[in-house]
C-alpha positions as CSV (number, residue, x, y, z in Angstrom):
1,M,0.0,0.0,0.0
2,M,1.3,3.4,-0.9
3,A,2.1,5.8,2.0
4,A,-0.2,8.7,2.6
5,P,0.8,11.8,0.6
6,V,2.1,15.1,1.8
7,V,-0.1,17.9,0.3
8,C,1.6,21.2,-0.5
9,F,-0.6,24.2,-1.1
10,G,0.5,27.5,-2.6
11,E,1.2,29.4,-5.8
12,L,3.2,28.1,-8.7
13,L,5.1,31.0,-10.3
14,F,7.9,31.9,-12.7
15,R,11.3,33.4,-12.0
16,L,12.9,35.5,-14.7
17,T,16.7,36.2,-14.3
18,P,19.2,38.0,-16.4
19,P,22.0,35.5,-17.4
20,G,25.5,35.7,-16.1
21,H,24.9,37.8,-13.0
22,Q,23.8,40.8,-15.1
23,L,21.8,43.7,-13.8
24,M,18.3,44.1,-15.3
25,V,19.5,47.2,-17.1
26,Q,22.1,45.2,-18.9
27,A,19.9,42.2,-19.9
28,D,18.7,41.4,-23.5
29,S,17.3,38.1,-22.4
30,L,15.9,36.5,-19.3
31,E,16.2,32.9,-18.1
32,L,13.0,31.2,-16.8
33,A,12.6,28.9,-13.9
34,V,9.4,27.5,-12.3
35,G,9.1,27.8,-8.6
36,G,7.2,29.0,-5.6
37,A,8.0,28.0,-2.0
38,E,5.4,25.3,-1.5
39,A,6.0,23.9,-5.0
40,N,9.7,23.7,-4.3
41,V,9.0,21.7,-1.2
42,A,6.7,19.4,-3.2
43,A,9.3,18.8,-5.9
44,A,12.0,18.1,-3.3
45,L,9.9,15.7,-1.3
46,A,8.9,13.9,-4.5
47,A,12.5,13.7,-5.7
48,L,13.3,11.9,-2.4
49,G,10.7,9.3,-3.1
50,N,7.8,10.6,-1.0
51,P,4.2,10.6,-2.4
52,V,3.2,14.3,-2.8
53,R,0.1,16.1,-4.0
54,F,0.2,19.8,-5.0
55,A,-2.9,21.9,-4.6
56,G,-3.2,25.3,-6.2
57,L,-4.4,27.2,-9.2
58,V,-2.6,28.3,-12.4
59,S,-3.5,30.2,-15.6
60,D,-5.6,28.3,-18.1
61,N,-3.0,28.8,-20.9
62,A,0.4,27.6,-22.1
63,L,2.1,29.3,-19.2
64,G,0.0,27.3,-16.7
65,D,0.9,24.2,-18.8
66,R,4.6,24.9,-18.4
67,A,4.3,25.4,-14.6
68,I,2.4,22.1,-14.1
69,A,4.8,20.2,-16.4
70,A,7.7,21.3,-14.2
71,L,6.1,20.0,-11.0
72,R,4.8,16.8,-12.6
73,S,8.3,16.1,-14.0
74,A,9.6,16.2,-10.4
75,G,7.2,13.4,-9.5
76,A,4.4,15.4,-7.7
77,D,0.7,14.6,-8.3
78,T,-0.7,17.7,-10.0
79,G,-4.3,16.4,-10.2
80,F,-5.5,19.1,-7.7
81,V,-4.1,22.1,-9.5
82,A,-7.1,24.1,-10.8
83,R,-7.1,26.2,-13.9
84,A,-8.6,29.7,-14.4
85,P,-8.2,32.6,-16.8
86,G,-5.6,35.2,-15.8
87,R,-1.9,35.6,-15.4
88,M,0.8,33.7,-13.7
89,G,2.6,35.3,-10.8
90,L,6.2,36.4,-11.6
91,Y,9.3,37.5,-9.8
92,F,12.5,39.0,-11.3
93,M,15.9,38.3,-9.7
94,E,19.2,40.0,-10.3
95,D,21.7,37.4,-9.2
96,G,24.3,38.8,-6.9
97,A,28.1,38.2,-7.0
98,G,31.0,39.1,-4.7
99,T,29.8,41.8,-2.3
100,R,26.7,42.6,-4.3
101,P,23.6,40.8,-2.9
102,S,20.8,39.4,-5.1
103,A,17.7,41.6,-5.6
104,I,14.2,40.5,-6.1
105,T,11.3,42.4,-7.7
106,Y,7.8,40.9,-7.4
107,D,5.1,41.0,-10.0
108,R,2.4,38.9,-8.4
109,A,-0.5,41.2,-7.7
110,G,-3.6,40.1,-9.6
111,S,-2.3,36.7,-10.6
112,A,-4.9,34.0,-11.2
113,F,-3.9,32.4,-7.9
114,A,-4.0,35.6,-5.9
115,E,-7.5,36.4,-7.2
116,A,-8.8,32.8,-6.7
117,C,-11.8,31.9,-4.5
118,P,-11.1,28.9,-2.2
119,E,-14.1,27.1,-3.8
120,A,-12.1,27.0,-7.1
121,I,-9.6,24.5,-5.6
122,D,-10.7,21.0,-4.5
123,L,-9.0,21.2,-1.1
124,V,-11.2,18.5,0.5
125,G,-10.3,16.1,-2.3
126,A,-6.6,17.0,-2.1
127,L,-6.5,16.4,1.6
128,T,-8.4,13.1,1.6
129,G,-6.1,10.4,3.0
130,A,-3.2,12.9,3.4
131,R,-0.4,12.6,5.9
132,L,0.4,16.3,6.2
133,L,-0.5,19.7,4.8
134,H,2.5,21.9,4.1
135,C,1.7,25.6,3.6
136,G,3.1,28.9,4.7
137,G,3.1,32.7,5.1
138,I,3.5,33.7,1.4
139,T,-0.1,32.9,0.4
140,P,-1.7,35.2,3.1
141,A,0.9,37.9,2.2
142,L,-0.7,38.2,-1.2
143,G,-3.7,40.1,0.2
144,P,-7.1,39.5,1.7
145,K,-8.0,36.9,-0.9
146,G,-4.7,35.1,-0.1
147,V,-5.6,35.1,3.6
148,A,-8.9,33.5,2.7
149,L,-7.1,30.8,0.6
150,A,-4.7,30.1,3.4
151,R,-7.5,29.9,6.0
152,A,-9.6,27.6,3.7
153,A,-6.7,25.2,3.2
154,Q,-6.0,24.9,6.9
155,D,-9.7,24.5,7.8
156,A,-9.9,21.7,5.2
157,A,-6.9,20.0,6.9
158,K,-8.4,20.3,10.3
159,A,-11.7,18.9,9.2
160,A,-9.8,15.9,7.7
161,G,-7.6,15.4,10.8
162,V,-4.5,16.2,8.8
163,P,-1.6,17.9,10.7
164,I,-0.2,21.1,9.4
165,C,3.4,22.3,8.7
166,F,3.5,26.1,8.4
167,D,6.6,27.8,7.0
168,G,6.6,31.5,8.1
169,N,8.4,32.6,4.9
170,Y,8.0,36.3,5.8
171,R,8.1,38.5,2.7
172,S,8.1,42.2,3.7
173,Q,7.6,43.5,0.1
174,L,4.3,41.5,-0.2
175,W,2.9,42.4,3.2
176,A,3.8,46.1,2.6
177,A,1.9,46.2,-0.7
178,W,-1.5,46.2,1.1
179,D,-3.1,47.4,4.4
180,S,-1.9,44.3,6.3
181,N,-1.3,43.2,9.9
182,P,1.1,40.3,9.3
183,G,1.5,39.4,13.0
184,M,-2.3,39.0,13.5
185,V,-2.8,37.1,10.3
186,L,0.1,34.7,10.9
187,R,-0.9,34.1,14.5
188,D,-4.3,32.9,13.4
189,L,-2.7,30.5,11.0
190,V,0.2,29.2,13.2
191,K,-2.2,28.3,16.0
192,D,-3.3,25.3,13.9
193,A,0.2,24.1,13.1
194,T,1.9,21.0,14.4
195,I,5.3,22.0,12.8
196,L,6.5,25.6,12.5
197,I,9.5,26.4,10.3
198,G,10.8,29.8,11.5
199,N,13.4,31.3,13.7
200,H,13.3,33.6,16.8
201,R,12.6,36.6,14.6
202,D,9.5,34.9,13.1
203,I,8.4,34.1,16.7
204,S,9.0,37.7,17.7
205,L,6.6,38.8,15.0
206,L,4.0,36.2,16.0
207,L,4.1,37.1,19.7
208,G,4.9,40.8,19.6
209,R,7.9,40.5,21.9
210,A,11.7,40.3,21.7
211,F,13.9,37.6,23.1
212,S,17.0,38.1,25.2
213,G,20.3,36.2,25.2
214,D,22.2,35.1,22.2
215,G,22.7,32.1,20.0
216,S,21.1,28.8,21.1
217,D,19.8,30.2,24.4
218,R,17.8,32.9,22.5
219,R,16.4,30.3,20.1
220,R,15.3,28.0,22.9
221,E,13.7,30.9,24.8
222,A,11.8,31.8,21.6
223,A,10.8,28.1,21.1
224,E,9.5,27.7,24.6
225,A,7.4,30.9,24.2
226,A,5.9,29.6,21.0
227,F,5.1,26.3,22.5
228,A,3.4,28.1,25.4
229,A,1.4,30.3,23.0
230,F,0.4,27.6,20.5
231,P,-0.8,24.4,22.3
232,K,-0.9,22.3,19.0
233,L,2.7,23.1,18.1
234,Q,5.1,20.2,18.6
235,L,8.1,21.1,16.5
236,I,10.0,24.3,15.5
237,A,12.8,24.2,12.9
238,S,15.1,26.8,11.5
239,T,18.5,27.6,9.9
240,A,21.0,30.3,10.7
241,R,23.2,31.7,7.9
242,H,26.4,33.7,8.0
243,L,27.4,35.2,4.7
244,V,31.1,35.4,4.0
245,T,30.7,36.2,0.3
246,S,27.9,35.7,-2.2
247,D,29.3,32.2,-2.9
248,H,30.5,31.2,0.6
249,H,28.0,30.8,3.4
250,R,28.2,29.2,6.8
251,I,25.0,27.5,7.8
252,T,23.6,25.7,10.9
253,A,20.2,24.0,11.5
254,R,18.2,23.7,14.6
255,V,15.1,21.7,15.6
256,D,13.2,22.2,18.9
257,S,10.5,19.9,20.3
258,R,8.7,20.5,23.6
259,D,11.2,18.4,25.5
260,A,14.4,18.3,23.4
261,A,16.5,20.4,21.0
262,H,19.4,19.9,18.6
263,Q,21.5,22.5,16.9
264,T,24.0,21.2,14.3
265,A,27.6,22.2,13.9
266,E,28.1,25.0,11.3
267,I,29.1,23.9,7.9
268,D,30.8,25.8,5.1
269,V,28.9,26.0,1.8
270,T,31.2,27.2,-1.0
271,G,31.1,27.6,-4.7
272,I,27.4,28.5,-4.5
273,V,25.5,28.0,-7.7
274,E,22.0,29.0,-6.4
275,R,20.7,30.6,-3.3
276,I,17.0,30.6,-4.1
277,G,15.0,27.6,-2.9
278,T,17.5,26.6,-0.2
279,G,15.1,27.3,2.6
280,D,12.4,25.2,0.9
281,A,15.0,22.4,0.5
282,F,15.6,22.6,4.3
283,A,11.9,22.2,4.9
284,A,11.8,19.2,2.6
285,G,14.8,17.5,4.2
286,L,13.3,18.1,7.6
287,L,9.9,16.7,6.6
288,H,11.5,13.7,4.8
289,R,13.1,12.7,8.1
290,W,9.9,13.6,10.1
291,L,7.9,11.3,7.9
292,E,10.4,8.5,8.8
293,G,9.8,9.2,12.6
294,A,13.4,10.5,13.1
295,S,14.8,12.2,16.2
296,V,15.2,16.0,16.4
297,Q,18.9,15.5,15.7
298,T,18.3,13.5,12.5
299,M,15.7,15.9,11.3
300,A,18.0,18.9,11.8
301,E,20.9,17.1,10.0
302,G,18.6,16.0,7.1
303,G,17.3,19.5,6.6
304,L,20.8,20.9,6.7
305,A,22.1,18.3,4.2
306,L,19.4,19.0,1.7
307,T,19.7,22.8,2.0
308,A,23.5,22.4,1.4
309,L,22.9,20.3,-1.6
310,K,20.4,22.8,-3.1
311,H,23.2,25.5,-3.2
312,S,24.8,23.3,-5.9
313,L,21.7,23.0,-8.1
314,P,20.4,25.7,-10.4
315,G,16.7,26.7,-10.5
316,D,14.2,27.1,-7.7
317,M,13.5,23.4,-7.2
318,C,15.8,20.9,-5.4
319,L,15.8,17.6,-7.3
320,A,18.4,15.9,-5.3
321,S,17.8,12.2,-5.0
322,R,17.5,10.1,-1.8
323,A,20.9,8.6,-2.6
324,M,22.4,12.0,-2.8
325,L,20.9,12.9,0.6
326,E,22.0,9.7,2.2
327,S,25.6,10.1,1.0
328,F,25.9,13.8,1.7
329,D,29.3,14.8,2.9
330,A,29.8,18.4,4.1
331,D,33.4,18.3,2.9
332,G,32.5,17.3,-0.6
333,G,34.4,14.5,-2.3
334,D,35.8,13.0,-5.5
335,V,33.7,11.9,-8.5
336,R,31.6,8.9,-7.7
337,R,32.1,6.2,-10.4
């Protein structure tokens, strides 16, 4: 019997990037990649061999076909992706180099997904027999209709008895584009979650308070405050990143449960090919281990391994295989023959 699927809910969108680290003002062409935070998690989990369904809505045109094809080719079930007239959400990225950081410009307002009514997507069908719903803070950041979509997905999961993993994924540009109260909106959604992917800053936003201390002590203080505020919450996971240069980062991962915690050693990630989608890879690596019933240490290490691997892969989606994850070596290695 096939294992129960993870359902990922969110917006499939396109990234357009000038080639070769160019600025937009220099570019005569743009490279296209299909992504979206929840779609990236779906693709990564499917590439690791997990059954995955994606629920969402795309344009009823060739662009929507392209987005669905990318997710289907990764191994995800796209049978619950609805279609509607309208445009696909876009974002443009100028890829950083050296001391120049990458820069993102969103063009997502009024997309077919952002304008969708919850009834347009078969959320009940998507969540039937599911193991977990993975969703996050980007959908509600799109505006009041996005809040309604996020609320409907979580209500459908609760009605089906499906636990929820919520990735905070705070996007200041999206929240600032409308008369929003992100702390209030996100609190209402996180209260339903079993797993929260977010750090002490995300928890500060949720609870409207700062945390003292430094390093692991501050992260544990924040985790304990979140566990006290949200009775359903059982697990909190996050990464910390120190940027040395645009292609050399130092990363650590942490997972807190109510009665245990583990923070990994910091690893060096060098020769970075792609920064986008690495947080989604962390979520997928963590959830892959969670589905296996792993300890907090193994979940943290699995998430860190997949996020490190994603830095070596172009595009938004991490298509690293289970074999790549199992043989991950933070120090790299010779060609495998």
